[in-house]
N, C-alpha and C positions, 0 to 999 in steps of 0.2 A: 431599630430594626435592620436586619442584614440586607444588603443589596444583593439579592440572589439573581444571578443571570440565568434566564430560561432559554430553551430552544426557540429559535425564531420560526420554525416550521410548525410545530405542534402547540407551542406556547403553554406546555404543561410541565415537562420534565426539566431538570437542571441541565444546562449546557455542558457538553463534554469537550468540544473542540471549537476553535475559531478558524474558519476557512477564509483566508485572505485572497482577494482578487489580485492578480499580477498586473491587471490593466490600470485600475484606478486606485487601488489600495483599500477599497471598501471590504468589509467582512460580514460574514453571517455566522451566527452561533448555532450549533447543531448538537443534538443529544446522541446517545449510542443506539437509539432505536433504528432498526434497519429500514423501516418505512420512511423515516425522515431523511436518512442518508440517500435513499433511492430517489426521493423527490428532489433533493439538491442535485443529484446526478442528472436527472431529466432536464433540469433548468440550465445546467452547464453545457459547454461544448465537450462532448465525450472524447474527442481526439486530443484535447489538451489535458484532460483530467486523468484518464487512465485508459488502458486497452479494453477493459470490460467492466461491467457493473460489479461483478464479484471482487475484482481487484480493487476497485474504488472503495467498496465497503470495507475490505481488509485494511486499506490505507488509512481510512478515517478512524477505524477502531484500534489502530496500531498504538501500542504503548511502548515508547522508546526506552522506558526505564527497565523493561524486561530484557532488553538487548544492549545494555550499557550506554544508553542514550543515542544509539544509532537510529537513523531514519529507516523507513520501510524500504526505500529505494536502495540504500546502502546495503542492507541485509540481503535483499533479493539479488542485487548485483553480485555480492560475494557468493551466494549459493549458485548462481549461473556459472561463475568462474570455476567453482569447485566441481560442478557437474561436467563442464567441458574438460577439465583436467583429468577426472576419473575416466571419462569416455576415451580420451586420447591414450591414457595408460593401458586401458583394456585393448584398444585397437593395436597398440604397439606390441603387447604381449601375444596377441593372436597372430600378428605378422611374424614375430620371432618364432613362434611354434610352427607356423606353416613353412617358414624358411628352413628351419632345422629338420623338418619332416621330408623336405624335398632333397 
């Protein structure tokens, strides 16, 4: 018989991800169900896990294979850099337009 790993929160569905503690190396298996992920979030220290519950749920459900193996934080960091770059270009273009108008 197969050794099927199940979610340690609901004990029903197959586990999707293993969340490892950075303190003692212990882990908890969790499924993709939002209710189970929220329960894990409530038990963890939110300041170390993520900024908000929505971000924590996205981070757990993240599939790195869709983004060439990159983690959630790597992709969000890249998007932040892209947003800041576009904002700076727009501000620069507005400044040039105002300078040329004067």
